[in-house]
N, CA, C and O atoms as a GROMACS GRO file, in nm:
protein
  468
    1MET      N    1   1.330   5.573   6.067
    1MET     CA    2   1.346   5.464   5.981
    1MET      C    3   1.444   5.478   5.861
    1MET      O    4   1.518   5.389   5.820
    2TRP      N    5   1.434   5.607   5.809
    2TRP     CA    6   1.514   5.630   5.698
    2TRP      C    7   1.673   5.620   5.728
    2TRP      O    8   1.761   5.600   5.645
    3GLU      N    9   1.686   5.638   5.866
    3GLU     CA   10   1.838   5.634   5.906
    3GLU      C   11   1.893   5.490   5.886
    3GLU      O   12   2.012   5.467   5.867
    4SER      N   13   1.797   5.393   5.892
    4SER     CA   14   1.845   5.258   5.861
    4SER      C   15   1.844   5.206   5.715
    4SER      O   16   1.890   5.095   5.687
    5GLY      N   17   1.786   5.293   5.617
    5GLY     CA   18   1.786   5.256   5.488
    5GLY      C   19   1.669   5.193   5.445
    5GLY      O   20   1.661   5.153   5.328
    6LYS      N   21   1.564   5.177   5.538
    6LYS     CA   22   1.446   5.108   5.509
    6LYS      C   23   1.334   5.203   5.422
    6LYS      O   24   1.248   5.155   5.348
    7ARG      N   25   1.352   5.324   5.444
    7ARG     CA   26   1.265   5.430   5.392
    7ARG      C   27   1.346   5.555   5.369
    7ARG      O   28   1.444   5.589   5.435
    8GLU      N   29   1.296   5.615   5.274
    8GLU     CA   30   1.352   5.742   5.220
    8GLU      C   31   1.319   5.868   5.286
    8GLU      O   32   1.197   5.879   5.296
    9PRO      N   33   1.385   5.970   5.337
    9PRO     CA   34   1.347   6.084   5.399
    9PRO      C   35   1.257   6.164   5.315
    9PRO      O   36   1.287   6.161   5.195
   10SER      N   37   1.162   6.231   5.344
   10SER     CA   38   1.084   6.323   5.265
   10SER      C   39   1.151   6.450   5.244
   10SER      O   40   1.240   6.486   5.322
   11PHE      N   41   1.108   6.533   5.127
   11PHE     CA   42   1.164   6.645   5.103
   11PHE      C   43   1.178   6.747   5.193
   11PHE      O   44   1.272   6.826   5.195
   12ASP      N   45   1.066   6.745   5.283
   12ASP     CA   46   1.059   6.837   5.411
   12ASP      C   47   1.182   6.816   5.493
   12ASP      O   48   1.258   6.909   5.521
   13VAL      N   49   1.201   6.698   5.531
   13VAL     CA   50   1.323   6.653   5.632
   13VAL      C   51   1.433   6.697   5.565
   13VAL      O   52   1.513   6.756   5.636
   14ILE      N   53   1.471   6.684   5.417
   14ILE     CA   54   1.584   6.703   5.368
   14ILE      C   55   1.614   6.850   5.345
   14ILE      O   56   1.726   6.898   5.336
   15ARG      N   57   1.486   6.922   5.334
   15ARG     CA   58   1.496   7.050   5.321
   15ARG      C   59   1.561   7.127   5.475
   15ARG      O   60   1.640   7.220   5.484
   16LYS      N   61   1.505   7.060   5.566
   16LYS     CA   62   1.528   7.089   5.701
   16LYS      C   63   1.683   7.081   5.737
   16LYS      O   64   1.753   7.173   5.779
   17LEU      N   65   1.718   6.954   5.712
   17LEU     CA   66   1.865   6.920   5.717
   17LEU      C   67   1.936   7.012   5.664
   17LEU      O   68   2.022   7.064   5.736
   18SER      N   69   1.919   7.056   5.530
   18SER     CA   70   1.998   7.148   5.462
   18SER      C   71   1.999   7.278   5.509
   18SER      O   72   2.100   7.346   5.491
   19ASN      N   73   1.890   7.331   5.574
   19ASN     CA   74   1.902   7.443   5.626
   19ASN      C   75   1.981   7.438   5.769
   19ASN      O   76   2.059   7.530   5.795
   20PHE      N   77   1.964   7.341   5.853
   20PHE     CA   78   2.037   7.317   5.959
   20PHE      C   79   2.191   7.323   5.930
   20PHE      O   80   2.262   7.407   5.987
   21PHE      N   81   2.242   7.232   5.842
   21PHE     CA   82   2.375   7.228   5.785
   21PHE      C   83   2.425   7.329   5.713
   21PHE      O   84   2.547   7.344   5.704
   22GLN      N   85   2.346   7.403   5.658
   22GLN     CA   86   2.366   7.536   5.566
   22GLN      C   87   2.442   7.473   5.452
   22GLN      O   88   2.560   7.498   5.427
   23CYS      N   89   2.356   7.378   5.374
   23CYS     CA   90   2.417   7.308   5.263
   23CYS      C   91   2.306   7.301   5.177
   23CYS      O   92   2.190   7.318   5.216
   24SER      N   93   2.343   7.273   5.038
   24SER     CA   94   2.230   7.258   4.934
   24SER      C   95   2.167   7.118   4.951
   24SER      O   96   2.238   7.027   4.994
   25THR      N   97   2.039   7.096   4.919
   25THR     CA   98   1.987   6.962   4.914
   25THR      C   99   2.053   6.874   4.809
   25THR      O  100   2.064   6.752   4.825
   26ASN      N  101   2.091   6.931   4.712
   26ASN     CA  102   2.178   6.855   4.610
   26ASN      C  103   2.288   6.787   4.668
   26ASN      O  104   2.310   6.668   4.648
   27TRP      N  105   2.371   6.874   4.755
   27TRP     CA  106   2.504   6.820   4.806
   27TRP      C  107   2.459   6.715   4.914
   27TRP      O  108   2.519   6.608   4.928
   28LEU      N  109   2.350   6.749   4.989
   28LEU     CA  110   2.331   6.660   5.108
   28LEU      C  111   2.263   6.527   5.038
   28LEU      O  112   2.276   6.426   5.107
   29THR      N  113   2.197   6.511   4.922
   29THR     CA  114   2.177   6.393   4.866
   29THR      C  115   2.249   6.333   4.787
   29THR      O  116   2.210   6.227   4.739
   30GLY      N  117   2.370   6.386   4.756
   30GLY     CA  118   2.482   6.337   4.669
   30GLY      C  119   2.475   6.356   4.536
   30GLY      O  120   2.534   6.280   4.460
   31ASN      N  121   2.407   6.454   4.496
   31ASN     CA  122   2.378   6.492   4.353
   31ASN      C  123   2.456   6.620   4.308
   31ASN      O  124   2.437   6.675   4.199
   32SER      N  125   2.551   6.664   4.409
   32SER     CA  126   2.648   6.772   4.371
   32SER      C  127   2.758   6.764   4.452
   32SER      O  128   2.752   6.719   4.566
   33ASP      N  129   2.875   6.810   4.390
   33ASP     CA  130   3.013   6.820   4.454
   33ASP      C  131   3.013   6.961   4.554
   33ASP      O  132   3.089   6.981   4.649
   34PHE      N  133   2.928   7.031   4.513
   34PHE     CA  134   2.943   7.182   4.574
   34PHE      C  135   2.840   7.177   4.702
   34PHE      O  136   2.720   7.158   4.685
   35LYS      N  137   2.899   7.195   4.831
   35LYS     CA  138   2.802   7.222   4.951
   35LYS      C  139   2.703   7.335   4.936
   35LYS      O  140   2.585   7.320   4.970
   36THR      N  141   2.752   7.453   4.881
   36THR     CA  142   2.674   7.560   4.880
   36THR      C  143   2.669   7.621   4.740
   36THR      O  144   2.757   7.595   4.658
   37LYS      N  145   2.564   7.702   4.714
   37LYS     CA  146   2.562   7.800   4.581
   37LYS      C  147   2.689   7.876   4.577
   37LYS      O  148   2.749   7.876   4.470
   38GLU      N  149   2.739   7.939   4.672
   38GLU     CA  150   2.875   8.009   4.685
   38GLU      C  151   2.970   7.923   4.618
   38GLU      O  152   3.031   7.964   4.518
   39GLU      N  153   2.986   7.814   4.662
   39GLU     CA  154   3.103   7.718   4.625
   39GLU      C  155   3.110   7.695   4.482
   39GLU      O  156   3.217   7.694   4.422
   40TRP      N  157   2.986   7.675   4.420
   40TRP     CA  158   2.945   7.642   4.281
   40TRP      C  159   2.969   7.780   4.189
   40TRP      O  160   3.015   7.774   4.075
   41LEU      N  161   2.935   7.891   4.248
   41LEU     CA  162   2.947   8.012   4.180
   41LEU      C  163   3.120   8.049   4.178
   41LEU      O  164   3.176   8.102   4.082
   42GLN      N  165   3.181   8.013   4.290
   42GLN     CA  166   3.335   8.028   4.279
   42GLN      C  167   3.396   7.958   4.198
   42GLN      O  168   3.484   7.998   4.123
   43CYS      N  169   3.347   7.830   4.207
   43CYS     CA  170   3.417   7.727   4.087
   43CYS      C  171   3.388   7.787   3.952
   43CYS      O  172   3.484   7.800   3.877
   44LEU      N  173   3.261   7.829   3.907
   44LEU     CA  174   3.240   7.876   3.799
   44LEU      C  175   3.329   7.992   3.752
   44LEU      O  176   3.401   7.982   3.653
   45ASP      N  177   3.320   8.103   3.827
   45ASP     CA  178   3.405   8.211   3.827
   45ASP      C  179   3.553   8.198   3.795
   45ASP      O  180   3.609   8.274   3.716
   46ASP      N  181   3.621   8.088   3.864
   46ASP     CA  182   3.753   8.055   3.837
   46ASP      C  183   3.786   7.959   3.728
   46ASP      O  184   3.902   7.930   3.698
   47THR      N  185   3.665   7.905   3.662
   47THR     CA  186   3.718   7.825   3.547
   47THR      C  187   3.650   7.878   3.422
   47THR      O  188   3.666   7.821   3.314
   48THR      N  189   3.579   7.977   3.435
   48THR     CA  190   3.503   8.014   3.298
   48THR      C  191   3.513   8.178   3.286
   48THR      O  192   3.466   8.254   3.370
   49ASP      N  193   3.580   8.217   3.169
   49ASP     CA  194   3.577   8.346   3.141
   49ASP      C  195   3.485   8.381   3.027
   49ASP      O  196   3.520   8.372   2.909
   50LEU      N  197   3.358   8.423   3.070
   50LEU     CA  198   3.246   8.421   2.963
   50LEU      C  199   3.284   8.508   2.838
   50LEU      O  200   3.247   8.479   2.724
   51GLU      N  201   3.366   8.624   2.872
   51GLU     CA  202   3.399   8.725   2.763
   51GLU      C  203   3.496   8.650   2.682
   51GLU      O  204   3.475   8.668   2.561
   52GLN      N  205   3.589   8.577   2.707
   52GLN     CA  206   3.686   8.497   2.626
   52GLN      C  207   3.598   8.384   2.550
   52GLN      O  208   3.620   8.354   2.433
   53LEU      N  209   3.517   8.336   2.612
   53LEU     CA  210   3.440   8.219   2.562
   53LEU      C  211   3.346   8.269   2.435
   53LEU      O  212   3.327   8.193   2.340
   54GLN      N  213   3.287   8.400   2.440
   54GLN     CA  214   3.221   8.445   2.353
   54GLN      C  215   3.318   8.494   2.243
   54GLN      O  216   3.280   8.481   2.127
   55LYS      N  217   3.433   8.544   2.265
   55LYS     CA  218   3.529   8.564   2.156
   55LYS      C  219   3.549   8.445   2.074
   55LYS      O  220   3.544   8.446   1.951
   56ASP      N  221   3.577   8.330   2.156
   56ASP     CA  222   3.631   8.194   2.103
   56ASP      C  223   3.525   8.181   1.995
   56ASP      O  224   3.554   8.172   1.876
   57VAL      N  225   3.380   8.180   2.048
   57VAL     CA  226   3.269   8.122   1.969
   57VAL      C  227   3.259   8.200   1.844
   57VAL      O  228   3.217   8.146   1.741
   58ALA      N  229   3.301   8.343   1.849
   58ALA     CA  230   3.260   8.426   1.738
   58ALA      C  231   3.373   8.381   1.631
   58ALA      O  232   3.342   8.358   1.515
   59GLU      N  233   3.497   8.371   1.674
   59GLU     CA  234   3.611   8.337   1.604
   59GLU      C  235   3.582   8.193   1.536
   59GLU      O  236   3.607   8.177   1.416
   60ALA      N  237   3.536   8.102   1.605
   60ALA     CA  238   3.508   7.983   1.537
   60ALA      C  239   3.382   7.983   1.427
   60ALA      O  240   3.383   7.910   1.328
   61ASP      N  241   3.282   8.068   1.455
   61ASP     CA  242   3.206   8.090   1.344
   61ASP      C  243   3.258   8.155   1.243
   61ASP      O  244   3.222   8.109   1.134
   62ARG      N  245   3.335   8.253   1.236
   62ARG     CA  246   3.405   8.312   1.137
   62ARG      C  247   3.476   8.221   1.055
   62ARG      O  248   3.465   8.216   0.933
   63LEU      N  249   3.565   8.136   1.136
   63LEU     CA  250   3.648   8.030   1.054
   63LEU      C  251   3.573   7.928   0.986
   63LEU      O  252   3.615   7.874   0.883
   64ASN      N  253   3.442   7.896   1.050
   64ASN     CA  254   3.377   7.794   0.990
   64ASN      C  255   3.307   7.858   0.852
   64ASN      O  256   3.299   7.792   0.749
   65LYS      N  257   3.267   7.970   0.861
   65LYS     CA  258   3.216   8.040   0.719
   65LYS      C  259   3.322   8.047   0.616
   65LYS      O  260   3.301   8.020   0.497
   66ARG      N  261   3.459   8.091   0.672
   66ARG     CA  262   3.560   8.089   0.591
   66ARG      C  263   3.585   7.960   0.507
   66ARG      O  264   3.599   7.956   0.385
   67VAL      N  265   3.586   7.853   0.596
   67VAL     CA  266   3.611   7.714   0.551
   67VAL      C  267   3.501   7.682   0.453
   67VAL      O  268   3.532   7.618   0.353
   68GLU      N  269   3.385   7.716   0.470
   68GLU     CA  270   3.275   7.674   0.391
   68GLU      C  271   3.268   7.738   0.249
   68GLU      O  272   3.214   7.681   0.154
   69ARG      N  273   3.336   7.879   0.241
   69ARG     CA  274   3.324   7.935   0.121
   69ARG      C  275   3.453   7.867   0.055
   69ARG      O  276   3.450   7.835  -0.064
   70ASP      N  277   3.568   7.846   0.133
   70ASP     CA  278   3.665   7.774   0.055
   70ASP      C  279   3.614   7.653  -0.016
   70ASP      O  280   3.624   7.642  -0.138
   71ILE      N  281   3.559   7.562   0.060
   71ILE     CA  282   3.519   7.464   0.025
   71ILE      C  283   3.408   7.466  -0.124
   71ILE      O  284   3.420   7.390  -0.220
   72ALA      N  285   3.329   7.548  -0.110
   72ALA     CA  286   3.227   7.565  -0.210
   72ALA      C  287   3.307   7.610  -0.336
   72ALA      O  288   3.278   7.567  -0.448
   73LYS      N  289   3.404   7.695  -0.317
   73LYS     CA  290   3.484   7.738  -0.414
   73LYS      C  291   3.579   7.642  -0.498
   73LYS      O  292   3.607   7.656  -0.617
   74ARG      N  293   3.621   7.547  -0.417
   74ARG     CA  294   3.708   7.437  -0.453
   74ARG      C  295   3.596   7.328  -0.534
   74ARG      O  296   3.621   7.275  -0.642
   75LEU      N  297   3.483   7.308  -0.466
   75LEU     CA  298   3.386   7.214  -0.549
   75LEU      C  299   3.354   7.270  -0.692
   75LEU      O  300   3.350   7.204  -0.795
   76GLU      N  301   3.334   7.399  -0.678
   76GLU     CA  302   3.290   7.479  -0.809
   76GLU      C  303   3.397   7.445  -0.912
   76GLU      O  304   3.362   7.400  -1.021
   77ILE      N  305   3.534   7.468  -0.879
   77ILE     CA  306   3.652   7.451  -0.975
   77ILE      C  307   3.639   7.285  -0.996
   77ILE      O  308   3.635   7.239  -1.110
   78ALA      N  309   3.634   7.218  -0.900
   78ALA     CA  310   3.643   7.074  -0.962
   78ALA      C  311   3.534   7.014  -1.041
   78ALA      O  312   3.551   6.917  -1.115
   79LEU      N  313   3.397   7.084  -1.021
   79LEU     CA  314   3.307   7.030  -1.119
   79LEU      C  315   3.330   7.121  -1.249
   79LEU      O  316   3.291   7.068  -1.352
   80ALA      N  317   3.379   7.228  -1.260
   80ALA     CA  318   3.404   7.279  -1.399
   80ALA      C  319   3.526   7.197  -1.462
   80ALA      O  320   3.536   7.183  -1.584
   81ASP      N  321   3.602   7.154  -1.386
   81ASP     CA  322   3.711   7.077  -1.435
   81ASP      C  323   3.658   6.918  -1.478
   81ASP      O  324   3.713   6.853  -1.568
   82LEU      N  325   3.558   6.874  -1.408
   82LEU     CA  326   3.509   6.764  -1.447
   82LEU      C  327   3.418   6.760  -1.563
   82LEU      O  328   3.423   6.665  -1.642
   83GLU      N  329   3.338   6.854  -1.577
   83GLU     CA  330   3.242   6.890  -1.697
   83GLU      C  331   3.353   6.916  -1.824
   83GLU      O  332   3.323   6.872  -1.935
   84ASN      N  333   3.466   6.980  -1.809
   84ASN     CA  334   3.554   6.998  -1.919
   84ASN      C  335   3.617   6.879  -1.960
   84ASN      O  336   3.636   6.864  -2.080
   85SER      N  337   3.659   6.775  -1.866
   85SER     CA  338   3.699   6.646  -1.896
   85SER      C  339   3.588   6.568  -1.950
   85SER      O  340   3.618   6.496  -2.045
   86ILE      N  341   3.475   6.565  -1.914
   86ILE     CA  342   3.371   6.480  -1.986
   86ILE      C  343   3.359   6.552  -2.111
   86ILE      O  344   3.357   6.470  -2.203
   87ARG      N  345   3.351   6.670  -2.153
   87ARG     CA  346   3.346   6.705  -2.295
   87ARG      C  347   3.447   6.663  -2.369
   87ARG      O  348   3.428   6.617  -2.482
   88ILE      N  349   3.567   6.675  -2.313
   88ILE     CA  350   3.699   6.626  -2.398
   88ILE      C  351   3.698   6.487  -2.424
   88ILE      O  352   3.746   6.446  -2.530
   89PHE      N  353   3.644   6.400  -2.331
   89PHE     CA  354   3.645   6.274  -2.354
   89PHE      C  355   3.538   6.248  -2.450
   89PHE      O  356   3.569   6.166  -2.537
   90GLU      N  357   3.428   6.294  -2.457
   90GLU     CA  358   3.314   6.283  -2.534
   90GLU      C  359   3.371   6.304  -2.717
   90GLU      O  360   3.356   6.230  -2.814
   91GLU      N  361   3.430   6.422  -2.705
   91GLU     CA  362   3.500   6.448  -2.828
   91GLU      C  363   3.575   6.335  -2.878
   91GLU      O  364   3.553   6.276  -2.984
   92LEU      N  365   3.666   6.310  -2.795
   92LEU     CA  366   3.764   6.212  -2.849
   92LEU      C  367   3.712   6.073  -2.873
   92LEU      O  368   3.761   5.998  -2.957
   93GLY      N  369   3.621   6.045  -2.804
   93GLY     CA  370   3.523   5.909  -2.806
   93GLY      C  371   3.452   5.928  -2.961
   93GLY      O  372   3.470   5.838  -3.044
   94SER      N  373   3.383   6.031  -2.990
   94SER     CA  374   3.333   6.058  -3.109
   94SER      C  375   3.425   6.047  -3.211
   94SER      O  376   3.397   5.975  -3.306
   95ILE      N  377   3.550   6.117  -3.207
   95ILE     CA  378   3.647   6.102  -3.312
   95ILE      C  379   3.689   5.959  -3.358
   95ILE      O  380   3.685   5.915  -3.473
   96ASN      N  381   3.735   5.891  -3.235
   96ASN     CA  382   3.792   5.745  -3.258
   96ASN      C  383   3.663   5.665  -3.292
   96ASN      O  384   3.675   5.560  -3.355
   97GLY      N  385   3.543   5.707  -3.257
   97GLY     CA  386   3.436   5.598  -3.286
   97GLY      C  387   3.398   5.508  -3.174
   97GLY      O  388   3.319   5.414  -3.184
   98TYR      N  389   3.466   5.549  -3.057
   98TYR     CA  390   3.459   5.454  -2.938
   98TYR      C  391   3.416   5.530  -2.821
   98TYR      O  392   3.496   5.616  -2.783
   99TYR      N  393   3.306   5.516  -2.754
   99TYR     CA  394   3.266   5.580  -2.623
   99TYR      C  395   3.175   5.469  -2.548
   99TYR      O  396   3.071   5.417  -2.588
  100ASN      N  397   3.246   5.448  -2.430
  100ASN     CA  398   3.192   5.347  -2.324
  100ASN      C  399   3.131   5.432  -2.229
  100ASN      O  400   3.204   5.490  -2.148
  101LYS      N  401   3.023   5.447  -2.226
  101LYS     CA  402   2.944   5.561  -2.119
  101LYS      C  403   2.992   5.486  -1.966
  101LYS      O  404   3.050   5.543  -1.874
  102GLN      N  405   2.950   5.344  -1.968
  102GLN     CA  406   2.972   5.290  -1.808
  102GLN      C  407   3.121   5.293  -1.777
  102GLN      O  408   3.151   5.302  -1.658
  103LEU      N  409   3.208   5.288  -1.860
  103LEU     CA  410   3.333   5.291  -1.832
  103LEU      C  411   3.382   5.451  -1.782
  103LEU      O  412   3.457   5.472  -1.686
  104TRP      N  413   3.334   5.532  -1.848
  104TRP     CA  414   3.364   5.665  -1.814
  104TRP      C  415   3.283   5.713  -1.687
  104TRP      O  416   3.332   5.794  -1.607
  105GLU      N  417   3.172   5.665  -1.674
  105GLU     CA  418   3.092   5.678  -1.541
  105GLU      C  419   3.178   5.659  -1.428
  105GLU      O  420   3.199   5.746  -1.343
  106GLN      N  421   3.234   5.526  -1.428
  106GLN     CA  422   3.317   5.468  -1.333
  106GLN      C  423   3.430   5.562  -1.316
  106GLN      O  424   3.476   5.593  -1.206
  107ARG      N  425   3.470   5.603  -1.420
  107ARG     CA  426   3.630   5.687  -1.395
  107ARG      C  427   3.580   5.834  -1.329
  107ARG      O  428   3.650   5.903  -1.255
  108VAL      N  429   3.462   5.862  -1.367
  108VAL     CA  430   3.413   6.014  -1.311
  108VAL      C  431   3.377   5.984  -1.154
  108VAL      O  432   3.405   6.072  -1.074
  109MET      N  433   3.319   5.869  -1.110
  109MET     CA  434   3.313   5.847  -0.984
  109MET      C  435   3.432   5.840  -0.888
  109MET      O  436   3.430   5.883  -0.773
  110VAL      N  437   3.536   5.780  -0.951
  110VAL     CA  438   3.688   5.769  -0.895
  110VAL      C  439   3.731   5.920  -0.885
  110VAL      O  440   3.783   5.961  -0.781
  111ILE      N  441   3.712   5.996  -0.982
  111ILE     CA  442   3.765   6.129  -1.003
  111ILE      C  443   3.699   6.199  -0.869
  111ILE      O  444   3.774   6.244  -0.782
  112VAL      N  445   3.567   6.207  -0.857
  112VAL     CA  446   3.498   6.268  -0.765
  112VAL      C  447   3.523   6.206  -0.608
  112VAL      O  448   3.502   6.279  -0.511
  113LEU      N  449   3.564   6.080  -0.594
  113LEU     CA  450   3.601   6.044  -0.480
  113LEU      C  451   3.727   6.089  -0.425
  113LEU      O  452   3.749   6.112  -0.306
  114VAL      N  453   3.819   6.102  -0.534
  114VAL     CA  454   3.956   6.166  -0.493
  114VAL      C  455   3.939   6.304  -0.448
  114VAL      O  456   3.992   6.344  -0.345
  115ILE      N  457   3.850   6.394  -0.543
  115ILE     CA  458   3.830   6.513  -0.509
  115ILE      C  459   3.775   6.547  -0.353
  115ILE      O  460   3.805   6.644  -0.283
  116MET      N  461   3.693   6.446  -0.327
  116MET     CA  462   3.627   6.481  -0.181
  116MET      C  463   3.730   6.447  -0.093
  116MET      O  464   3.734   6.518   0.008
  117LEU      N  465   3.823   6.349  -0.103
  117LEU     CA  466   3.909   6.309   0.000
  117LEU      C  467   3.998   6.424   0.005
  117LEU      O  468   4.090   6.426   0.086
   0.00000   0.00000   0.00000
């Protein structure tokens, strides 16, 4: 009956068929492009150099750490510059008798956004 599509073959039938045709049950049921485990392993060997992959991952980790340190350093410098600018603005505002905190906060946000870009 399963030959006509009215029922599904049992796992036992699929296993027996795969043994008879010397193929994997996954290939037999359409879940794999590889007929045998050997084909899959050969494809894996042909496309994957695990040693090179490990080297690439280690290099990517090293570069990521370097970039993180560089970003942290740049943010530290930008924050120091921003704090210095705030101090100067406050001194100028107190000298001239003018200090608009809301306007200054808006300018600071623009500076921070520019730094982040």
